[in-house]
N, C-alpha and C positions, 0 to 999 in steps of 0.2 A: 688684372687676371683675364687671360684669354680663354683658356681651355683646361679642363681637368680630365685625365684619361687613366683608366685602370689598365695597367700593363700586364697584370696577371689575372685574367678573367676566370680562370679555373683554379680550383682549390690546390694550394701549394703550401710550403712551409711558412711563407710570409707574403703579405700583400704589398705590391708596389704601385704607387699612385704618382703619376707625372703631372706636374703643373706647368703650363706654358704661360709666360708673362711677357709684358712689354715694358721695359724700363728705360726712361730717358737718361741721358748722360748725367752722372753725379747723383742719381737717386739711390736710396737705401736698397741694398740687394738682398735683404733678409726676407724670407717667405716663411709663414707660419701655418701649420696645419693643426686644427683642433677638431677632434672627432672621437666620440665614444669615451670621453674622459682622458684621451691621449693628446698631448701637445708636443709637436716636433717643429723645430726651426731649422731651416736649411738656407744656405747662401748660394745665390745664383752666380756661377763663375763669370768672370769678365769676358765679354764677347759672346756669352751664351744667352739663351732666352727660356730655359726650362730647368727644373729641378725635380728630383725623384725622392719621394718619401717611402720608407720601408717600415712596415709595422706588422705586428701579429694581432689581427682583429679579434675582438671577443666574440663576434658573431659573423654570419655570412654577409650581412648588409652593414655597411659603414656609412654613416651620415655625419656631416660636419661642414666646416668652412675652411677655405685656404685664403689667406690675406697677406697684404703687404702694405707698405707706406708709400702710396703713390705720389703724395706731395703736390697734387694738382687741384684744380677747382671742381672736379667731378669725382667725389670719393665713392660713388656707387659701384664703380668697376674695380675698386681696390680689394674687395672681398667677394669671393664666389662660393655660394653654397653648392654642395655636391652630395650625391648619394650613389654608391657603387655596391655591387653585390657579387659574391663569388657564385659561379655556376658549377654544379657538380658535373664532371666529365661524363659523357655517355659511355657506359660500360658495354663493350662489344666482345662477344665470344667468337673466336676464329677456330672452327673445327677442322683440324688438319688430318686429312685421310691418308697422307703418305709423308710422314715426317722425315724419312731418309736417315742416313747415317750421321749427318751433321745438321745444325740448324739452317745452314744456307740451302740445303736441299729440300726443306719443307715446303709444302704447298701454301702455307700461310706466312712464310717468312717475309716476303716482299710486301704483302698487305699490312703486316704488323709494323714494318718500318715506315710505310707510307702514312699510316694513321698516327704514329708517334712523332713524325717529322714536324718541324716548326720552322717558319721563316724568320723567327726572331729569337732572342735569347731568353724570353720570358715564358716559353712553353705554351704558346697560344693554340694548342690543339684541343678540340672539344671531345676527344675520344680517349678511352682507357681500354686498349685492347688486351685480350688474354687468349693465348693459344691453348687449346685443349685437344684431346685426341679421341673424343667421343662424347655423346650426350648421355650415355648410360655406363654405370660402373657397378661394382659389387654393392655399393651403398644405395643403388637405385638410380632413378632418373635425375639428371642435373636440375637444380633449382634455377629457373630462369627469371625469377622475380628480381627486379632491379636491372635486368639486362635490356638494353635498348635495341640491339640487333644481334642476329646470329648469322654467320657466314659459313657455308659448307664449301670447303676448298678441296676439290678433288676427292670426293668420297667414293671408294670402290664399291661400298655396300652400305645400305641404310636399313635398319630394322623397322618393322611396322610400328613398334612402340615409339621409336624416336620420331618417325614421321607424324604420328598422331600428336606427340608432344609439341612439335613445331606448329602443326595446324592449330592446336588450341592456343598456343602462344601468339600466333598472328591474330586470332579472334579477339584476344584481349588487348591488342595494341602493339605487339612486338613486330619487328621487321626481320625478314629473312632474305639473304642474298645467296644464290646458288651459282657457283662458278664451275662450269663443265671443263673437263680436261681429258687427257689421253686415257685415264683410268675409268672413264665412264663405262658402265655396264647396263645392259637392258634390265637386269633385275633391280638394281638400285633406282633406275629411272621409273620403273613400274610402281614401286612402293611410293615414291614421291608423287607420281601422277595420281595415284589413288587417294592421296591425302590432299590433292588440290594444290600442290606446291610446284608442279611442273606442267607445262602444256603436254597433252597426250601426243604420242607419235614421234618423239624425238629419235633421230637416227643419224649415224655418221654420214657426212656429205659424200664420202667416196665408196660406200658399200654398206653391208649389213653389220660389220663390226669395226672397231677401231684398229688401225694398222699397228703393227709391232713397233715401228719406228715413228717418232714424233714428226720427223721431217716429211713423212708420207701422209700426214693427217689431212692435208689439203693445201691448195695454193695460198700464197700470201696475198692478201687483198687490202684494200682501203675502204673507208666509209664513203658512201655516196649520198645517202639520205638519212636524216635524223630529225627528231622533234626539236626544232631550234628554239622553241619557247619553253621546253621542259626544264625544270630547275637543275637537273643533273647535267644537261648538255648545253644549255644556253650560254655559259661562259666561254665555250670553246668553239666559237664560230669565226675564227680568224682574227679576233681582236686581241686585247692585251692578255687574255687568259690562255691563248694558244689556239691551234687549229686541229680539229679532229682528223682532218684529211691527211695529216702528216704521219699519223701513227699507222703501223702495219699490224694486221691481224691474220691469223691462220683461219682459213675457211674450213673448219673442221666438222660443223654440225648443220644439219637441216632441221630447223625447229619450226614446225607448222604453227602458224598464228591462228589458233583456234578461238572460238567464241569465249569471251571472258579474258582474253589476253591481247595485249597491244604491243606491236614492235616499235620501240623507241629509236633504234638505229639499225640500218641495213647495210651489208657489204655490197661491193660492186658486182658480186656474183649473184645477188638476189636473196641470199640467206640472211635471216634476222640475226643480229649480234646481241642486242640487248632488248629484253622484253619485260614488261610489267603486267602483273595481274590486275585487271580492273577490280577495284575494291567493291566487295559485296556490301549490301546494306547492313548486314550484321557484323562485318569485319571492321576492326579499327586499325589493323596493321597494314603493312606493305610487303609485297613480294617482288623481287627482281631476279631475273635469270640472265646470266652472262655466258654466252656460248663460246667461251675462250678461257684459257688458263691465265692466271695472274702470276705466273712465274716466267723464267727464261727458257722454259722447255720448248715452246713453239716459236717464239719471237723474242726480240730484245725489248719488249714493251716495258719492263721495269726500269730500263735504262733511259727511256724516253722522258724528256722534261715534263711531258704531259701526265705521266703516270701518277705522281703524288697528288696533284690537285684533282685528277679524275677519280682516284680511289676515295679521296675525302668527299667529293661530291656524291659519289654512290652511297657512302655510308651516312652522310648528312641527310640525304633524302630517305633512305630506308629506315634510319633510326629516328626520323622526324625531329632532327635537331636544328631545324631552320629558325625556330623562334627564340633561341637562347640569346638573351640581351643582358650583358653584365652591367651596362651603364644606363642610368636614367637620363633621358634627354631633357634639358631645361626648357622652360617656356620663357619668352622674353616680354617685358612690359610693353604695352602698346594698346591698340584699339580693342583687342580681344583679351587683354590681360591687364587688370588694373591693380593687382596686388604688388606690393614692393618686393624686392629681392629677398628670398628666404626659403626655408623648408616648410612645406605644408602637408597635411594629410587629407586625402579625398574622402568621399562618403564611404568607400569600402575599406579605408584604413591604409591604403597604399600611399607611398611618399610621392609628393610632387615638388618640383624645383622651379623657382622663379629666379632668374639671374639676368644681369645686364648683358645685352647683346654685344658680342665681341666687335662687331662692325662699328658700333658707336664709339669705341675707344680708339679707332684708327684715325689719326689726325695727321695728314700729310700736307706739306706746303705745295701750293700751286702758283703758277704765274698769274698776274693780274689779268692779262689778256684772256686766258682760259676761263677765269672766273666770270669775266664780263660776258663772254660768249655763252657760258652755261646758263646764266640767269638773265641774259638780255639787258644788262646794265650798260648805259652809254658811257663813253670815256669823258669824265669831267674835266680833264686837262685840255680838251679841244675847245676853241672859242665858239660860243653859241652864235648861230646865224640869225641875222635880223631880217624879218619878213619885209619884202618890198612889193609895191603895187606893180602889176604887169598889165597894161591896157589891153594888149592882145589876148591875154588869158581871160580878162574880164569880158571882153567882147565875145570870145569863143564860148564862154560859159552860158551866154543867153542867146543861142542861135535863132530862136523863134522871132526875134525883133525884125528880122529881114525876110520873113516868110509871110505869104498871103493868107494861108488857111486859118491862122488864129483869128484874124479880123473877120473873115467870113463866118466863123463859128459864133463870134460875139454878135454880129448883125442878125444872124438867124435866131439867137437867143432873145434879142429885143423884139423881133417880129413875132415870135411865139408868145411873148408876154403880152404884147398889144392885142393880138388876136384873142387871147384868153379873156382880157378885160372886156372887149366888145361882146363876146359871146355870153358873158355872165351878167351884163347890165340889164336891169328890169325897166320896162316902159312905165311912164306916169299915167294913172287912170284919168279919163276925160271928165270934166265937171258938168257937161251937158249931155242930154240924151238925144 
């Protein structure tokens, strides 16, 4: 047994657990899962190295073992204990300030699609977005308990009550993302500024009010500087995650970076694009401001391959979802772990796993020459050499025999010894006066 992976880390109709195995030719290909009173046996297909178990778990955490008949002399790696848990998806409210006539025209449409998108068939998205059209209704203010983040997408107006609700929500640990667009108004901005949710003094980059046409909002620019170590932006520095410099942004707002706010990304025109409020001592939540629409109104940003991972990075950070870990990592027996493989409980009642290290099960054939070189072992098939006397080597090994200074040193030593004897001899007393 090499690896156990939970393919459905977030709550779904059933749990799927994948087991990766290494089976030699002719070995029994049956693999058995035993967990929470459930026993399932699957057969690894010919030419394959993994099998998937599907079950409806009785609780969020599933603990058990997956085993097979290895048939070798080291049975410790034939059974692997595991513990996996379902993580509740982060609930996100997307407040759409301009839903339009069709869903495709809504300010929150592309954000919703990005948060629900998955790169695999098992729904590995940590978010559960919900589009709403306001935070207040006839029934009163929206209940934000259980909501990890709230995004204001293109709000033309915000009430004082809603702004205060969001400010209190942040104080208790919630996250708020505000995306500015062409429907920005000074009135809505002032209410959010008073609640501490926006930097003071935001204004359109091209004048006192937003242009009537979106194309006139400002020139299209690219990012030049950003916090390259920040969790939101670190993956997009030209590596496997993509390059932020390839995306195009409309330079639509001049957002002053006031005290208490920090610019995380800046356009080549000098205006801040993404800002974060420095967390206060009493605040447990996070606030992000994006001075750009997350629709196709200004640019084709939602069609950029970077859009989906960037939106997920934004909400992962603002919703504080970085710590979600559906799988418990095992400890391997060794110098710092003397317990045999199995499931254990620590002092706090949490589960600990001890399992055989997968690297110890990898046995590959190597050439004898490579083995001798790795361990410095001589070739026993070569005849052993017989030592022979070499007169010239023996003569060269004692070069002082033909030099004068050793003999002079010996003579001086004897002279010093004789002088010492003479100096220390006592005279005999005379018998006559």
